[in-house]
C-alpha positions in Angstrom: 115.6 97.9 133.5 118.5 100.7 131.9 116.7 102.8 129.4 119.2 101.2 126.7 118.1 97.6 127.7 114.3 98.4 126.4 113.1 97.9 123.0 112.6 101.2 121.2 108.6 102.7 120.7 107.9 101.7 117.3 107.3 104.3 115.0 103.7 105.8 114.5 103.3 103.5 110.7 103.9 100.7 112.8 101.8 101.5 115.6 99.1 101.5 113.1 99.6 98.2 111.4 100.4 96.6 114.6 97.6 97.9 117.1 94.5 96.0 118.1 95.9 92.5 116.4 96.1 90.3 119.2 93.1 91.0 121.6 93.0 88.2 124.6 89.4 88.4 125.0 87.6 85.5 124.8 83.5 86.4 123.9 81.1 83.7 123.5 78.6 84.7 121.3 75.5 83.2 119.6 77.2 83.5 116.2 80.7 82.7 115.3 82.6 85.6 113.9 83.3 86.6 110.5 87.0 86.0 109.4 88.0 87.8 106.4 91.4 86.6 105.9 93.8 85.9 102.5 97.1 85.6 105.3 97.2 83.3 107.3 100.1 83.4 110.0 102.4 80.5 111.7 104.6 80.8 114.3 107.7 78.9 112.7 108.4 77.5 109.4 107.9 73.9 110.2 104.4 75.2 111.5 104.1 76.8 107.8 105.3 73.4 106.4 103.1 70.9 108.3 100.2 73.3 107.4 100.9 72.8 103.8 100.9 68.8 103.5 97.8 68.7 105.5 96.1 71.3 102.9 97.9 69.2 100.2 96.4 65.9 101.9 92.6 67.2 101.8 92.9 67.1 106.1 89.9 68.5 107.3 90.2 72.2 108.5 94.2 73.0 107.1 94.7 75.7 105.6 97.7 78.0 104.8 95.6 81.1 102.9 92.4 82.4 102.6 92.0 80.4 99.6 92.3 76.8 101.2 89.5 78.0 104.3 88.9 80.6 107.0 87.3 79.7 110.5 84.5 80.8 108.9 84.0 79.0 105.8 85.3 75.9 107.2 82.2 75.9 109.6 79.8 76.1 106.8 81.7 73.2 105.2 81.0 71.2 108.4 77.1 72.6 108.7 76.4 71.8 105.1 78.0 68.1 105.1 76.1 67.2 108.2 73.0 68.6 107.3 73.2 67.4 103.7 74.8 64.0 104.3 73.4 63.2 107.7 74.6 59.6 108.7 77.0 59.5 106.0 80.2 60.2 105.2 80.6 63.5 103.3 82.7 66.4 103.2 81.3 69.7 101.3 83.3 72.2 99.5 82.2 75.9 98.5 82.6 77.5 95.4 81.4 81.2 94.6 78.1 80.0 92.2 75.7 77.3 91.9 77.2 76.8 88.1 80.6 76.6 89.6 80.2 73.7 92.2 78.7 72.2 89.1 81.7 72.5 86.9 83.8 72.1 89.4 82.7 68.1 90.2 82.4 67.6 86.6 86.1 68.9 85.9 87.3 66.8 89.5 85.8 63.6 88.2 85.6 63.2 84.1 88.4 62.8 81.8 89.0 63.3 78.1 87.2 59.9 76.3 84.5 59.6 79.5 80.3 59.4 78.7 77.7 61.0 80.9 74.1 60.7 81.0 72.1 63.8 81.9 68.5 64.6 82.1 66.6 66.4 79.9 65.3 68.3 82.3 68.7 70.0 83.7 69.5 73.3 84.3 70.3 75.5 81.3 73.6 76.4 81.8 74.4 72.5 83.1 73.5 71.5 79.0 75.8 74.6 78.0 78.7 73.3 80.0 78.2 69.9 78.3 78.1 70.9 75.1 80.4 73.6 75.3 83.6 73.1 77.5 83.2 69.5 78.2 82.6 68.8 74.4 85.8 70.8 73.4 87.8 68.6 76.1 86.3 65.5 74.3 83.6 64.4 76.8 80.5 62.9 75.3 77.2 63.8 76.9 73.8 61.8 76.4 70.8 63.9 77.0 67.5 61.0 78.9 64.3 61.3 79.4 64.5 62.4 83.1 61.6 59.8 83.9 63.4 56.7 82.4 63.8 55.2 86.3 65.9 52.1 86.3 65.8 52.1 82.3 68.3 54.0 82.1 70.3 50.7 81.9 70.1 50.4 78.8 72.1 53.8 77.7 75.0 53.3 79.8 77.8 52.6 78.0 81.6 50.7 78.6 82.9 54.4 78.9 79.5 56.0 81.0 81.3 57.3 83.8 79.0 59.7 85.7 74.8 60.2 85.8 73.1 63.6 86.4 70.1 64.4 87.8 68.1 66.7 88.3 64.9 66.3 90.4 62.4 68.0 90.3 63.5 69.1 86.7 63.9 72.6 85.7 61.5 74.2 84.3 58.9 71.2 83.8 59.3 69.7 87.6 59.7 66.1 86.3 60.2 64.1 89.5 63.3 61.5 88.9 63.5 57.5 90.2 66.5 58.9 91.7 66.6 55.6 94.1 66.1 53.4 91.0 68.8 55.0 88.7 71.6 55.1 91.6 70.6 51.2 92.1 71.6 50.7 88.1 74.5 53.1 88.6 76.0 51.9 91.5 75.9 48.3 90.0 77.2 49.1 86.7 80.8 51.2 88.9 78.6 54.8 87.8 78.7 57.9 89.5 75.5 59.7 90.5 75.2 63.9 90.8 72.7 65.3 91.9 71.0 68.8 91.7 69.7 69.3 95.0 68.7 73.5 95.3 64.6 72.8 94.4 64.1 71.1 97.7 67.2 71.8 99.6 68.3 69.2 102.5 64.9 70.5 104.5 62.8 68.5 102.4 65.0 66.3 100.4 67.8 63.5 101.3 69.9 62.5 98.3 72.1 60.5 100.3 69.8 58.7 101.3 68.9 57.5 98.0 72.5 56.9 97.0 73.5 59.8 95.3 77.7 60.5 95.3 77.3 63.8 94.8 74.6 66.5 95.6 74.9 70.0 94.5 73.6 73.1 96.1 73.2 76.3 94.6 73.7 78.3 98.2 72.4 82.0 96.5 69.1 79.9 96.4 66.9 79.0 99.6 70.2 79.1 102.2 70.7 82.3 101.2 67.2 83.2 101.5 67.9 86.5 100.7 69.0 87.2 97.1 72.0 89.0 98.4 74.9 86.5 97.5 76.1 83.8 95.3 77.8 80.7 96.6 77.7 77.4 95.9 78.1 73.7 96.9 79.3 70.2 96.2 78.7 67.3 98.8 80.5 64.4 98.1 81.2 60.7 99.9 84.3 60.3 101.8 86.0 58.6 99.0 86.0 60.9 96.2 86.6 64.0 98.6 90.4 64.0 97.7 89.9 64.4 93.6 87.2 67.0 94.5 89.7 69.0 96.9 92.1 68.7 94.2 90.4 70.4 91.3 88.8 73.2 94.4 92.7 74.0 94.7 93.7 74.1 91.3 90.7 76.0 89.8 91.4 78.8 92.8 87.3 78.0 93.8 86.7 80.0 97.2 84.4 82.4 99.0 84.7 85.3 101.2 83.9 85.2 105.0 80.9 87.8 104.6 79.4 85.3 102.0 79.9 82.2 104.1 78.1 84.0 107.1 75.6 84.8 105.3 74.8 81.6 104.2 75.6 80.0 108.1 72.3 82.9 109.4 70.1 82.3 106.7 70.6 78.0 107.6 69.0 78.7 110.8 65.8 80.1 109.5 65.8 77.7 106.3 63.1 75.1 108.0 60.9 77.3 109.0 61.4 79.3 105.7 60.8 76.4 103.8 57.6 75.7 105.3 56.2 79.1 104.4 57.3 78.7 100.7 55.4 75.5 100.5 52.5 76.6 101.9 52.2 80.3 99.8 53.7 78.5 96.7 50.4 75.3 97.1 47.6 77.7 97.6 48.9 79.6 94.4 49.5 76.2 92.3 45.8 75.7 93.9 44.6 78.8 92.6 46.2 78.5 89.0 44.2 74.9 89.0 41.2 76.5 88.4 42.0 79.6 85.8 40.7 78.6 82.3 43.6 80.4 81.2 46.1 77.4 82.5 46.4 74.2 80.6 48.7 72.7 83.9 49.9 73.3 86.9 53.5 71.5 87.3 53.5 71.1 91.2 54.8 67.9 92.5 53.0 68.4 95.2 49.9 68.4 93.2 47.9 65.3 93.0 47.8 66.1 89.1 51.5 65.9 88.6 52.0 63.0 86.5 55.2 61.4 89.3 53.2 62.9 92.0 53.7 59.4 93.5 57.1 59.3 93.4 57.3 63.2 95.4 55.1 61.6 98.2 57.8 58.7 98.4 61.1 60.5 98.4 60.5 64.0 99.7 59.1 65.6 102.8 57.7 68.7 101.3 57.9 71.3 98.2 59.8 74.3 97.6 58.2 77.7 96.2 59.4 77.2 92.8 57.0 75.8 89.8 55.8 76.0 86.5 51.9 76.5 85.2 51.1 76.4 81.2 49.1 78.8 79.9 46.2 76.9 77.4 47.7 77.0 73.6 44.2 77.6 72.0 44.0 81.2 73.7 47.5 82.2 71.3 46.7 82.7 67.5 50.5 83.8 66.3 54.2 83.7 67.9 53.4 88.0 68.2 50.1 87.9 69.6 51.2 84.8 72.1 54.7 87.5 73.0 52.1 90.4 74.0 49.9 88.2 76.1 52.5 86.8 78.2 54.3 89.9 78.3 50.8 91.7 79.7 50.7 88.5 82.1 54.3 88.7 83.4 54.7 92.3 83.6 54.3 95.8 85.7 53.1 92.9 88.7 52.8 94.7 91.6 54.5 91.9 94.2 56.2 89.3 91.3 59.2 90.7 90.0 60.8 89.6 86.5 63.9 87.6 87.5 66.1 84.7 86.6 66.4 84.2 90.2 64.8 82.3 92.6 65.1 80.7 96.8 64.4 84.7 98.2 62.3 85.9 100.2 60.6 87.3 96.8 58.5 86.6 94.3 59.1 86.1 91.3 58.0 85.6 87.4 59.1 84.7 84.8 58.3 82.9 80.9 60.0 79.6 80.1 62.1 79.4 76.7 63.6 75.9 76.9 63.3 74.3 73.0 66.6 74.3 72.8 67.2 73.2 75.8 65.6 69.9 75.6 66.2 67.1 72.6 65.3 63.7 74.5 62.1 64.8 76.2 61.2 68.2 74.3 58.4 69.9 75.6 54.9 70.0 73.7 52.4 71.9 76.1 51.9 75.7 76.0 53.6 78.7 77.3 55.0 78.0 80.0 55.7 80.4 83.0 57.5 79.4 86.5 56.8 81.5 89.5 59.0 81.2 92.6 56.2 82.3 95.3 57.7 83.8 98.1 56.9 84.8 102.1 54.4 87.7 101.0 50.6 86.8 102.2 49.4 84.3 99.3 46.2 86.7 99.1 47.8 89.7 97.7 50.2 87.1 95.1 47.0 85.6 94.0 45.3 89.0 93.3 48.4 89.7 91.9 47.7 87.4 89.1 44.7 87.8 88.7 45.4 91.0 88.1 48.0 89.5 85.3 45.1 87.6 83.6 43.1 90.7 83.3 45.7 92.2 81.4 46.3 89.1 79.2 42.7 88.7 78.6 42.9 92.4 77.5 46.0 92.2 75.1 44.3 89.1 73.4 41.0 90.8 72.3 42.0 94.1 71.7 
């Protein structure tokens, strides 16, 4: 070929921009590669236009930009739909936190003038969103006793659009009769939505119970390592267009790196959850024998008021539960605060932290007085534990030292 007919050699800057971008090698690895992407490229304008139409129609695996999806985020969406909704026609969307998943679904399905019913034991930020932004948007919220079961029928109004469930409930761990509530709601044309973070798809099958939407804080057990934030909403197929539209309009998306970490955590979720359950029960049984403890709020204990419902609906328990301290121990708020601080602070194995679902154990007092209205807490001071993957004997010894320190604070 004459020199004049050859393509000119690219300049150094062009080589730097283009080198190594077109590797024609296929390697079959155990884990999918991580795709980090904002820009998606097309060979033709027609392909770009067709992809845009497919994204607008909420078609599976369609994308035009990183916010619409990459192979890594699509793989996680498919995996969550398969695991959480096994046997049901469902789709999953990803958001940057569990709370973002909750709020995105609510914004997707609610309109001004709608009314929703929310379990009084729901996650605190859910309640704050309902009383704040949803109220400003003209959506009315009624909080109901989480143990109401089929009695929810009496609370449904002509404008009721959705029933929000959380089972077990946050901090106080009431187990709801979800199938009964879903049956009533379906008969009345009302959607049902549940936070399934506590049990995860390892120990619970909410779509078998009849829910329309299941929300997971992937930050917790699916990540399992306390190193990322992510949430997911899994919905029955008819709700998918509304959810996807809200996801797109709100710009909800996650990084490929974080999606990869959740996919990796998913592979070991079953064995980790089994260990969380074993460790949690060992600590819970030990706490039941402590004279300082009024009650242990763990659904898997025979003493739990809704233990029969838990046995019917769940196949296991996570490592998160609470216990209440004997109220007679405390004389005055100042002494109570000092004693609780003595119990919780400076522990060797229990860190003080608001999250849970990671490998590590955590302890946190529960302050829920302003977060309950339909069923206010009347027991002693609440302490929430997340029991991690450490040896349970070490965790028990750590709590033993905490109780000894608390007793010293009470008598000094």
